[in-house]
TIRO-2110 file (N, C-alpha, C; in Angstrom, 1 decimal):
// TIRO-2110
146.9, 41.9, -45.7, N, 1, A
146.1, 40.7, -45.6, CA, 1, A
146.8, 39.5, -46.0, C, 1, A
147.7, 39.6, -47.0, N, 2, A
148.4, 38.4, -47.5, CA, 2, A
149.5, 37.9, -46.4, C, 2, A
150.1, 38.9, -45.7, N, 3, A
151.1, 38.5, -44.8, CA, 3, A
150.7, 38.1, -43.4, C, 3, A
149.6, 38.8, -42.9, N, 4, A
149.3, 38.7, -41.5, CA, 4, A
148.0, 38.0, -41.2, C, 4, A
147.0, 38.2, -42.0, N, 5, A
145.6, 37.8, -41.7, CA, 5, A
145.4, 36.3, -41.5, C, 5, A
146.2, 35.5, -42.1, N, 6, A
146.0, 34.0, -41.9, CA, 6, A
146.2, 33.6, -40.5, C, 6, A
147.1, 34.3, -39.7, N, 7, A
147.3, 34.0, -38.3, CA, 7, A
146.6, 35.0, -37.4, C, 7, A
146.8, 36.3, -37.7, N, 8, A
146.3, 37.3, -36.8, CA, 8, A
144.8, 37.7, -37.1, C, 8, A
144.3, 37.3, -38.2, N, 9, A
142.9, 37.6, -38.6, CA, 9, A
142.8, 38.9, -39.3, C, 9, A
141.7, 39.1, -40.1, N, 10, A
141.5, 40.3, -40.8, CA, 10, A
141.4, 41.5, -39.9, C, 10, A
140.9, 41.4, -38.7, N, 11, A
140.8, 42.5, -37.8, CA, 11, A
142.0, 42.7, -36.9, C, 11, A
143.0, 41.7, -37.0, N, 12, A
144.2, 41.8, -36.2, CA, 12, A
144.0, 41.3, -34.8, C, 12, A
143.0, 40.6, -34.5, N, 13, A
142.7, 40.2, -33.1, CA, 13, A
143.2, 38.8, -32.8, C, 13, A
144.0, 38.2, -33.7, N, 14, A
144.6, 36.9, -33.4, CA, 14, A
143.7, 35.7, -33.7, C, 14, A
142.7, 35.9, -34.5, N, 15, A
141.7, 34.8, -34.7, CA, 15, A
141.7, 34.4, -36.2, C, 15, A
142.9, 34.4, -36.8, N, 16, A
142.9, 34.0, -38.2, CA, 16, A
142.6, 32.5, -38.4, C, 16, A
142.4, 32.0, -39.6, N, 17, A
142.0, 30.6, -39.8, CA, 17, A
143.1, 29.6, -39.5, C, 17, A
144.4, 30.1, -39.4, N, 18, A
145.5, 29.2, -39.1, CA, 18, A
145.8, 29.2, -37.6, C, 18, A
145.3, 30.2, -36.9, N, 19, A
145.7, 30.3, -35.5, CA, 19, A
145.4, 29.1, -34.6, C, 19, A
144.3, 28.4, -34.9, N, 20, A
144.0, 27.2, -34.1, CA, 20, A
145.0, 26.1, -34.2, C, 20, A
145.8, 26.1, -35.3, N, 21, A
146.7, 25.0, -35.6, CA, 21, A
148.1, 25.3, -35.1, C, 21, A
148.3, 26.5, -34.6, N, 22, A
149.7, 26.8, -34.1, CA, 22, A
149.9, 26.4, -32.6, C, 22, A
151.1, 26.2, -32.2, N, 23, A
151.4, 25.7, -30.9, CA, 23, A
151.4, 26.7, -29.8, C, 23, A
151.4, 28.0, -30.2, N, 24, A
151.4, 29.1, -29.3, CA, 24, A
150.2, 30.0, -29.6, C, 24, A
149.7, 30.7, -28.6, N, 25, A
148.6, 31.7, -28.9, CA, 25, A
149.0, 32.8, -29.9, C, 25, A
148.2, 33.1, -30.8, N, 26, A
148.5, 34.2, -31.7, CA, 26, A
148.0, 35.5, -31.1, C, 26, A
148.9, 36.5, -30.9, N, 27, A
148.5, 37.7, -30.2, CA, 27, A
147.6, 38.6, -31.1, C, 27, A
146.7, 39.3, -30.4, N, 28, A
145.9, 40.3, -31.1, CA, 28, A
146.9, 41.5, -31.3, C, 28, A
146.7, 42.3, -32.3, N, 29, A
147.6, 43.4, -32.6, CA, 29, A
147.0, 44.8, -32.4, C, 29, A
145.8, 44.8, -31.9, N, 30, A
145.2, 46.1, -31.7, CA, 30, A
145.3, 46.7, -30.3, C, 30, A
146.1, 46.1, -29.4, N, 31, A
146.3, 46.5, -28.1, CA, 31, A
147.8, 46.8, -27.8, C, 31, A
148.6, 46.9, -28.8, N, 32, A
150.0, 47.1, -28.6, CA, 32, A
150.3, 48.4, -27.9, C, 32, A
149.6, 49.5, -28.2, N, 33, A
149.8, 50.8, -27.5, CA, 33, A
149.3, 50.7, -26.1, C, 33, A
148.2, 50.1, -25.9, N, 34, A
147.7, 49.9, -24.5, CA, 34, A
148.6, 49.2, -23.6, C, 34, A
149.3, 48.2, -24.2, N, 35, A
150.2, 47.4, -23.4, CA, 35, A
151.6, 48.0, -23.3, C, 35, A
151.7, 49.2, -23.9, N, 36, A
153.0, 49.9, -23.8, CA, 36, A
152.8, 51.4, -23.3, C, 36, A
152.0, 51.5, -22.2, N, 37, A
151.7, 52.8, -21.6, CA, 37, A
151.1, 53.8, -22.6, C, 37, A
150.4, 53.4, -23.6, N, 38, A
149.7, 54.3, -24.5, CA, 38, A
150.5, 54.7, -25.7, C, 38, A
151.8, 54.3, -25.8, N, 39, A
152.7, 54.6, -26.9, CA, 39, A
152.8, 53.4, -27.8, C, 39, A
152.7, 53.7, -29.1, N, 40, A
152.8, 52.6, -30.0, CA, 40, A
154.3, 52.3, -30.2, C, 40, A
154.8, 51.0, -29.9, N, 41, A
156.2, 50.7, -30.0, CA, 41, A
156.7, 50.4, -31.4, C, 41, A
156.8, 51.5, -32.2, N, 42, A
157.0, 51.4, -33.6, CA, 42, A
158.3, 50.6, -33.9, C, 42, A
159.4, 51.0, -33.3, N, 43, A
160.7, 50.3, -33.6, CA, 43, A
160.6, 48.8, -33.3, C, 43, A
160.0, 48.4, -32.2, N, 44, A
159.9, 47.0, -31.8, CA, 44, A
159.0, 46.3, -32.8, C, 44, A
157.9, 46.9, -33.2, N, 45, A
157.0, 46.3, -34.2, CA, 45, A
157.7, 46.1, -35.5, C, 45, A
158.5, 47.1, -36.0, N, 46, A
159.2, 46.9, -37.2, CA, 46, A
160.2, 45.8, -37.1, C, 46, A
160.9, 45.7, -36.0, N, 47, A
161.9, 44.6, -35.8, CA, 47, A
161.2, 43.3, -35.8, C, 47, A
160.1, 43.2, -35.2, N, 48, A
159.4, 41.9, -35.1, CA, 48, A
158.9, 41.4, -36.4, C, 48, A
158.3, 42.4, -37.2, N, 49, A
157.8, 42.0, -38.5, CA, 49, A
159.0, 41.6, -39.4, C, 49, A
160.0, 42.4, -39.4, N, 50, A
161.2, 42.2, -40.3, CA, 50, A
161.8, 40.9, -39.9, C, 50, A
162.0, 40.6, -38.6, N, 51, A
162.5, 39.3, -38.2, CA, 51, A
163.9, 39.0, -38.3, C, 51, A
164.6, 39.9, -39.1, N, 52, A
166.0, 39.7, -39.3, CA, 52, A
166.9, 40.3, -38.3, C, 52, A
166.3, 40.9, -37.3, N, 53, A
167.1, 41.6, -36.2, CA, 53, A
167.3, 40.7, -35.0, C, 53, A
166.7, 39.5, -35.0, N, 54, A
166.9, 38.6, -33.8, CA, 54, A
165.8, 38.8, -32.8, C, 54, A
164.9, 39.8, -33.0, N, 55, A
163.8, 39.9, -32.0, CA, 55, A
162.7, 38.9, -32.4, C, 55, A
162.5, 37.9, -31.6, N, 56, A
161.5, 36.9, -31.9, CA, 56, A
160.5, 36.7, -30.8, C, 56, A
159.7, 37.6, -30.5, N, 57, A
158.8, 37.6, -29.4, CA, 57, A
157.6, 36.6, -29.6, C, 57, A
157.5, 36.0, -30.8, N, 58, A
156.4, 35.1, -31.1, CA, 58, A
156.7, 33.7, -30.7, C, 58, A
157.9, 33.4, -30.2, N, 59, A
158.3, 32.0, -29.8, CA, 59, A
158.7, 31.2, -31.0, C, 59, A
159.1, 31.9, -32.1, N, 60, A
159.6, 31.3, -33.3, CA, 60, A
158.7, 31.0, -34.5, C, 60, A
157.4, 30.6, -34.3, N, 61, A
156.7, 30.2, -35.5, CA, 61, A
156.4, 31.4, -36.5, C, 61, A
156.5, 32.6, -36.1, N, 62, A
156.2, 33.7, -37.0, CA, 62, A
157.2, 33.7, -38.2, C, 62, A
156.8, 33.8, -39.4, N, 63, A
157.7, 33.9, -40.5, CA, 63, A
158.7, 35.1, -40.4, C, 63, A
159.8, 35.0, -41.0, N, 64, A
160.7, 36.2, -41.0, CA, 64, A
160.4, 36.9, -42.3, C, 64, A
159.5, 37.9, -42.1, N, 65, A
158.9, 38.6, -43.3, CA, 65, A
160.0, 39.4, -44.1, C, 65, A
161.0, 39.9, -43.4, N, 66, A
162.0, 40.6, -44.1, CA, 66, A
162.6, 39.7, -45.2, C, 66, A
163.0, 38.5, -44.9, N, 67, A
163.5, 37.6, -45.9, CA, 67, A
162.5, 37.2, -46.9, C, 67, A
161.3, 36.9, -46.5, N, 68, A
160.3, 36.4, -47.4, CA, 68, A
159.9, 37.5, -48.4, C, 68, A
159.8, 38.8, -47.9, N, 69, A
159.5, 39.9, -48.8, CA, 69, A
160.7, 40.1, -49.8, C, 69, A
161.9, 39.9, -49.4, N, 70, A
163.1, 40.2, -50.2, CA, 70, A
163.4, 39.2, -51.3, C, 70, A
163.1, 37.9, -51.0, N, 71, A
163.6, 36.8, -51.8, CA, 71, A
163.2, 37.0, -53.3, C, 71, A
161.9, 37.3, -53.6, N, 72, A
161.5, 37.4, -55.0, CA, 72, A
162.0, 38.6, -55.7, C, 72, A
162.5, 39.6, -55.0, N, 73, A
162.9, 40.9, -55.5, CA, 73, A
164.4, 41.0, -55.9, C, 73, A
165.2, 40.2, -55.3, N, 74, A
166.7, 40.4, -55.4, CA, 74, A
167.1, 40.2, -56.9, C, 74, A
166.6, 39.2, -57.6, N, 75, A
167.0, 39.0, -59.0, CA, 75, A
167.0, 40.2, -59.9, C, 75, A
165.9, 40.9, -59.9, N, 76, A
165.7, 42.0, -60.8, CA, 76, A
166.2, 43.3, -60.3, C, 76, A
166.3, 43.5, -59.0, N, 77, A
166.7, 44.8, -58.4, CA, 77, A
168.0, 44.8, -57.7, C, 77, A
168.6, 43.7, -57.5, N, 78, A
169.8, 43.7, -56.7, CA, 78, A
169.5, 43.8, -55.2, C, 78, A
170.4, 43.5, -54.4, N, 79, A
170.3, 43.6, -52.9, CA, 79, A
169.8, 44.9, -52.4, C, 79, A
170.3, 46.0, -52.9, N, 80, A
170.0, 47.3, -52.4, CA, 80, A
168.6, 47.8, -52.8, C, 80, A
168.2, 47.6, -54.0, N, 81, A
166.9, 47.9, -54.4, CA, 81, A
165.8, 47.1, -53.7, C, 81, A
166.1, 45.8, -53.6, N, 82, A
165.2, 44.9, -52.9, CA, 82, A
165.0, 45.4, -51.4, C, 82, A
166.1, 45.7, -50.8, N, 83, A
166.0, 46.1, -49.4, CA, 83, A
165.2, 47.4, -49.2, C, 83, A
165.2, 48.3, -50.1, N, 84, A
164.4, 49.5, -50.0, CA, 84, A
162.9, 49.1, -50.1, C, 84, A
162.6, 48.3, -51.0, N, 85, A
161.2, 47.8, -51.1, CA, 85, A
160.7, 47.1, -49.8, C, 85, A
161.6, 46.2, -49.3, N, 86, A
161.2, 45.4, -48.1, CA, 86, A
161.0, 46.4, -46.9, C, 86, A
161.9, 47.3, -46.8, N, 87, A
161.7, 48.3, -45.6, CA, 87, A
160.4, 49.1, -45.8, C, 87, A
160.0, 49.4, -47.0, N, 88, A
158.8, 50.1, -47.3, CA, 88, A
157.6, 49.2, -46.9, C, 88, A
157.6, 48.0, -47.3, N, 89, A
156.5, 47.0, -46.9, CA, 89, A
156.4, 46.9, -45.4, C, 89, A
157.5, 46.7, -44.8, N, 90, A
157.5, 46.5, -43.3, CA, 90, A
156.9, 47.7, -42.6, C, 90, A
157.4, 48.9, -43.1, N, 91, A
156.9, 50.1, -42.5, CA, 91, A
155.4, 50.3, -42.7, C, 91, A
155.0, 50.0, -43.9, N, 92, A
153.5, 50.1, -44.2, CA, 92, A
152.7, 49.2, -43.3, C, 92, A
153.2, 48.0, -43.0, N, 93, A
152.5, 47.1, -42.1, CA, 93, A
152.5, 47.8, -40.7, C, 93, A
153.6, 48.3, -40.3, N, 94, A
153.7, 48.9, -38.9, CA, 94, A
152.8, 50.1, -38.8, C, 94, A
152.7, 50.9, -39.9, N, 95, A
151.8, 52.1, -39.8, CA, 95, A
150.3, 51.6, -39.8, C, 95, A
150.0, 50.5, -40.5, N, 96, A
148.6, 50.0, -40.4, CA, 96, A
148.3, 49.5, -39.0, C, 96, A
149.3, 48.8, -38.4, N, 97, A
149.1, 48.4, -37.0, CA, 97, A
148.9, 49.5, -36.1, C, 97, A
149.6, 50.6, -36.3, N, 98, A
149.5, 51.8, -35.4, CA, 98, A
148.0, 52.3, -35.6, C, 98, A
147.5, 52.2, -36.8, N, 99, A
146.2, 52.8, -37.1, CA, 99, A
145.0, 52.0, -36.4, C, 99, A
145.2, 50.8, -36.1, N, 100, A
144.1, 49.9, -35.5, CA, 100, A
144.2, 49.8, -34.0, C, 100, A
145.0, 50.6, -33.4, N, 101, A
145.2, 50.6, -31.9, CA, 101, A
143.9, 51.1, -31.2, C, 101, A
143.5, 50.4, -30.1, N, 102, A
142.4, 50.8, -29.3, CA, 102, A
142.8, 51.6, -28.1, C, 102, A
END
């Protein structure tokens, strides 16, 4: 909810409270499998959420969540510990998105 709902909405349909102020349409996230021949594109979703891989299908406004999740953690955990937590957060979001597919 903290990372995605402001743009994608609580239901993931792209109707969050900030969506109307963006310069590009906010995609719904519940039809990713349907748009991918019935298979959930897990790796692509992870790369898009993480944002540090160069995959930017949102036309740039989407935050780079990998960096944003990592920044407050590095001080106390070091780079490696922070990276493990970031990957877990990104994977949790991807699993959630997989669970809301129609």
